[in-house]
Biopython code that builds the backbone (N, CA, C, O; Angstrom):
import numpy as np
from Bio.PDB.StructureBuilder import StructureBuilder

atoms = [
    (1, "UNK", "N", (24.589, -26.358, 1.788)),
    (1, "UNK", "CA", (24.619, -27.244, 0.657)),
    (1, "UNK", "C", (23.381, -28.131, 0.724)),
    (1, "UNK", "O", (22.999, -28.607, 1.793)),
    (2, "UNK", "N", (22.768, -28.342, -0.420)),
    (2, "UNK", "CA", (21.580, -29.183, -0.540)),
    (2, "UNK", "C", (21.851, -30.259, -1.580)),
    (2, "UNK", "O", (22.474, -29.997, -2.609)),
    (3, "UNK", "N", (21.382, -31.469, -1.308)),
    (3, "UNK", "CA", (21.544, -32.579, -2.244)),
    (3, "UNK", "C", (20.163, -32.985, -2.745)),
    (3, "UNK", "O", (19.236, -33.178, -1.959)),
    (4, "UNK", "N", (20.040, -33.110, -4.051)),
    (4, "UNK", "CA", (18.825, -33.587, -4.713)),
    (4, "UNK", "C", (19.211, -34.886, -5.402)),
    (4, "UNK", "O", (20.043, -34.879, -6.309)),
    (5, "UNK", "N", (18.616, -36.006, -4.983)),
    (5, "UNK", "CA", (19.082, -37.302, -5.451)),
    (5, "UNK", "C", (17.949, -38.234, -5.864)),
    (5, "UNK", "O", (16.807, -38.076, -5.433)),
    (6, "UNK", "N", (18.281, -39.193, -6.696)),
    (6, "UNK", "CA", (17.367, -40.287, -7.044)),
    (6, "UNK", "C", (17.629, -41.507, -6.170)),
    (6, "UNK", "O", (16.928, -42.511, -6.296)),
    (7, "UNK", "N", (18.614, -41.444, -5.295)),
    (7, "UNK", "CA", (19.015, -42.567, -4.440)),
    (7, "UNK", "C", (18.959, -42.159, -2.976)),
    (7, "UNK", "O", (20.001, -42.035, -2.332)),
    (8, "UNK", "N", (17.751, -41.946, -2.434)),
    (8, "UNK", "CA", (17.622, -41.415, -1.084)),
    (8, "UNK", "C", (17.669, -42.477, 0.023)),
    (8, "UNK", "O", (16.896, -42.426, 0.979)),
    (9, "UNK", "N", (18.580, -43.432, -0.123)),
    (9, "UNK", "CA", (18.684, -44.441, 0.928)),
    (9, "UNK", "C", (19.198, -43.784, 2.205)),
    (9, "UNK", "O", (19.742, -42.681, 2.170)),
    (10, "UNK", "N", (19.023, -44.460, 3.309)),
    (10, "UNK", "CA", (19.514, -43.929, 4.578)),
    (10, "UNK", "C", (21.028, -43.751, 4.535)),
    (10, "UNK", "O", (21.555, -42.776, 5.070)),
    (11, "UNK", "N", (21.729, -44.688, 3.899)),
    (11, "UNK", "CA", (23.186, -44.577, 3.782)),
    (11, "UNK", "C", (23.581, -43.344, 2.967)),
    (11, "UNK", "O", (24.539, -42.654, 3.315)),
    (12, "UNK", "N", (22.857, -43.066, 1.895)),
    (12, "UNK", "CA", (23.128, -41.883, 1.082)),
    (12, "UNK", "C", (22.880, -40.622, 1.882)),
    (12, "UNK", "O", (23.680, -39.687, 1.845)),
    (13, "UNK", "N", (21.771, -40.593, 2.606)),
    (13, "UNK", "CA", (21.449, -39.417, 3.430)),
    (13, "UNK", "C", (22.536, -39.167, 4.479)),
    (13, "UNK", "O", (22.959, -38.028, 4.682)),
    (14, "UNK", "N", (22.980, -40.222, 5.135)),
    (14, "UNK", "CA", (24.020, -40.092, 6.152)),
    (14, "UNK", "C", (25.314, -39.604, 5.525)),
    (14, "UNK", "O", (25.964, -38.710, 6.067)),
    (15, "UNK", "N", (25.701, -40.179, 4.386)),
    (15, "UNK", "CA", (26.940, -39.777, 3.714)),
    (15, "UNK", "C", (26.874, -38.302, 3.298)),
    (15, "UNK", "O", (27.857, -37.573, 3.433)),
    (16, "UNK", "N", (25.730, -37.872, 2.798)),
    (16, "UNK", "CA", (25.574, -36.469, 2.392)),
    (16, "UNK", "C", (25.678, -35.542, 3.595)),
    (16, "UNK", "O", (26.357, -34.517, 3.535)),
    (17, "UNK", "N", (25.011, -35.895, 4.682)),
    (17, "UNK", "CA", (25.075, -35.085, 5.903)),
    (17, "UNK", "C", (26.508, -35.038, 6.433)),
    (17, "UNK", "O", (26.984, -33.984, 6.856)),
    (18, "UNK", "N", (27.196, -36.188, 6.409)),
    (18, "UNK", "CA", (28.585, -36.240, 6.870)),
    (18, "UNK", "C", (29.498, -35.380, 6.005)),
    (18, "UNK", "O", (30.513, -34.868, 6.480)),
    (19, "UNK", "N", (29.132, -35.222, 4.726)),
    (19, "UNK", "CA", (29.925, -34.410, 3.797)),
    (19, "UNK", "C", (29.570, -32.921, 3.898)),
    (19, "UNK", "O", (30.180, -32.085, 3.232)),
    (20, "UNK", "N", (28.580, -32.600, 4.739)),
    (20, "UNK", "CA", (28.259, -31.202, 4.954)),
    (20, "UNK", "C", (26.924, -30.726, 4.419)),
    (20, "UNK", "O", (26.624, -29.534, 4.488)),
    (21, "UNK", "N", (26.124, -31.621, 3.892)),
    (21, "UNK", "CA", (24.820, -31.218, 3.361)),
    (21, "UNK", "C", (23.906, -30.761, 4.489)),
    (21, "UNK", "O", (23.843, -31.381, 5.551)),
    (22, "UNK", "N", (23.201, -29.667, 4.236)),
    (22, "UNK", "CA", (22.216, -29.183, 5.193)),
    (22, "UNK", "C", (20.927, -29.984, 5.078)),
    (22, "UNK", "O", (20.264, -30.267, 6.076)),
    (23, "UNK", "N", (20.588, -30.339, 3.859)),
    (23, "UNK", "CA", (19.362, -31.104, 3.597)),
    (23, "UNK", "C", (19.609, -32.053, 2.432)),
    (23, "UNK", "O", (20.454, -31.801, 1.573)),
    (24, "UNK", "N", (18.853, -33.152, 2.423)),
    (24, "UNK", "CA", (18.891, -34.128, 1.334)),
    (24, "UNK", "C", (17.447, -34.364, 0.902)),
    (24, "UNK", "O", (16.588, -34.675, 1.728)),
    (25, "UNK", "N", (17.185, -34.215, -0.398)),
    (25, "UNK", "CA", (15.841, -34.376, -0.939)),
    (25, "UNK", "C", (15.817, -35.475, -1.995)),
    (25, "UNK", "O", (16.749, -35.622, -2.786)),
    (26, "UNK", "N", (14.734, -36.240, -1.988)),
    (26, "UNK", "CA", (14.494, -37.272, -2.988)),
    (26, "UNK", "C", (13.795, -36.627, -4.187)),
    (26, "UNK", "O", (12.730, -36.028, -4.041)),
    (27, "UNK", "N", (14.395, -36.752, -5.363)),
    (27, "UNK", "CA", (13.820, -36.147, -6.567)),
    (27, "UNK", "C", (12.419, -36.666, -6.875)),
    (27, "UNK", "O", (11.574, -35.923, -7.374)),
    (28, "UNK", "N", (12.178, -37.923, -6.582)),
    (28, "UNK", "CA", (10.904, -38.520, -6.994)),
    (28, "UNK", "C", (9.755, -38.235, -6.028)),
    (28, "UNK", "O", (8.592, -38.338, -6.418)),
    (29, "UNK", "N", (10.054, -37.881, -4.783)),
    (29, "UNK", "CA", (8.963, -37.683, -3.826)),
    (29, "UNK", "C", (9.034, -36.383, -3.030)),
    (29, "UNK", "O", (8.072, -36.032, -2.347)),
    (30, "UNK", "N", (10.151, -35.660, -3.105)),
    (30, "UNK", "CA", (10.317, -34.482, -2.260)),
    (30, "UNK", "C", (10.615, -33.201, -3.038)),
    (30, "UNK", "O", (11.215, -32.272, -2.498)),
    (31, "UNK", "N", (10.204, -33.150, -4.292)),
    (31, "UNK", "CA", (10.477, -31.943, -5.087)),
    (31, "UNK", "C", (9.775, -30.720, -4.517)),
    (31, "UNK", "O", (10.362, -29.639, -4.469)),
    (32, "UNK", "N", (8.547, -30.870, -4.093)),
    (32, "UNK", "CA", (7.825, -29.725, -3.535)),
    (32, "UNK", "C", (8.527, -29.193, -2.283)),
    (32, "UNK", "O", (8.654, -27.982, -2.104)),
    (33, "UNK", "N", (8.978, -30.096, -1.428)),
    (33, "UNK", "CA", (9.710, -29.694, -0.231)),
    (33, "UNK", "C", (11.028, -29.008, -0.602)),
    (33, "UNK", "O", (11.437, -28.040, 0.039)),
    (34, "UNK", "N", (11.686, -29.523, -1.645)),
    (34, "UNK", "CA", (12.925, -28.918, -2.128)),
    (34, "UNK", "C", (12.687, -27.480, -2.592)),
    (34, "UNK", "O", (13.437, -26.573, -2.232)),
    (35, "UNK", "N", (11.638, -27.279, -3.395)),
    (35, "UNK", "CA", (11.324, -25.932, -3.878)),
    (35, "UNK", "C", (10.980, -24.995, -2.724)),
    (35, "UNK", "O", (11.417, -23.844, -2.700)),
    (36, "UNK", "N", (10.201, -25.487, -1.775)),
    (36, "UNK", "CA", (9.853, -24.680, -0.607)),
    (36, "UNK", "C", (11.097, -24.293, 0.184)),
    (36, "UNK", "O", (11.229, -23.154, 0.631)),
    (37, "UNK", "N", (12.002, -25.245, 0.352)),
    (37, "UNK", "CA", (13.248, -24.976, 1.073)),
    (37, "UNK", "C", (14.047, -23.887, 0.342)),
    (37, "UNK", "O", (14.526, -22.942, 0.968)),
    (38, "UNK", "N", (14.185, -24.020, -0.955)),
    (38, "UNK", "CA", (14.941, -23.023, -1.741)),
    (38, "UNK", "C", (14.301, -21.640, -1.640)),
    (38, "UNK", "O", (14.998, -20.642, -1.452)),
    (39, "UNK", "N", (12.994, -21.583, -1.763)),
    (39, "UNK", "CA", (12.297, -20.302, -1.660)),
    (39, "UNK", "C", (12.460, -19.690, -0.269)),
    (39, "UNK", "O", (12.666, -18.482, -0.148)),
    (40, "UNK", "N", (12.372, -20.497, 0.766)),
    (40, "UNK", "CA", (12.512, -19.964, 2.120)),
    (40, "UNK", "C", (13.927, -19.444, 2.347)),
    (40, "UNK", "O", (14.109, -18.425, 3.014)),
    (41, "UNK", "N", (14.922, -20.124, 1.806)),
    (41, "UNK", "CA", (16.311, -19.658, 1.934)),
    (41, "UNK", "C", (16.502, -18.352, 1.171)),
    (41, "UNK", "O", (17.195, -17.448, 1.637)),
    (42, "UNK", "N", (15.885, -18.260, -0.001)),
    (42, "UNK", "CA", (16.007, -17.054, -0.808)),
    (42, "UNK", "C", (15.365, -15.860, -0.099)),
    (42, "UNK", "O", (15.904, -14.754, -0.141)),
    (43, "UNK", "N", (14.240, -16.070, 0.540)),
    (43, "UNK", "CA", (13.536, -15.003, 1.251)),
    (43, "UNK", "C", (14.334, -14.503, 2.441)),
    (43, "UNK", "O", (14.211, -13.338, 2.820)),
    (44, "UNK", "N", (15.150, -15.364, 3.040)),
    (44, "UNK", "CA", (15.921, -15.005, 4.239)),
    (44, "UNK", "C", (17.246, -14.348, 3.919)),
    (44, "UNK", "O", (17.977, -13.976, 4.837)),
    (45, "UNK", "N", (17.574, -14.195, 2.666)),
    (45, "UNK", "CA", (18.866, -13.596, 2.285)),
    (45, "UNK", "C", (18.774, -12.097, 2.336)),
    (45, "UNK", "O", (19.754, -11.408, 2.051)),
]
sb = StructureBuilder()
sb.init_structure("model")
sb.init_model(0)
sb.init_chain("A")
sb.init_seg("    ")
for serial, (resi, resn, name, xyz) in enumerate(atoms, 1):
    if name == "N":
        sb.init_residue(resn, " ", resi, " ")
    sb.init_atom(name, np.array(xyz, "f"), 0.0, 1.0, " ", f" {name:<3s}", serial, name[0])
structure = sb.get_structure()
């Protein structure tokens, strides 16, 4: 599970990880990393 959020506070990141998220990305600054992560996961399927 991946979370893409506009609220990337440390508390949000921790809550997402505790809920089972593999990764948490900030929409405003980490979109490129998010796309790279998705592509790498797709290639490994």
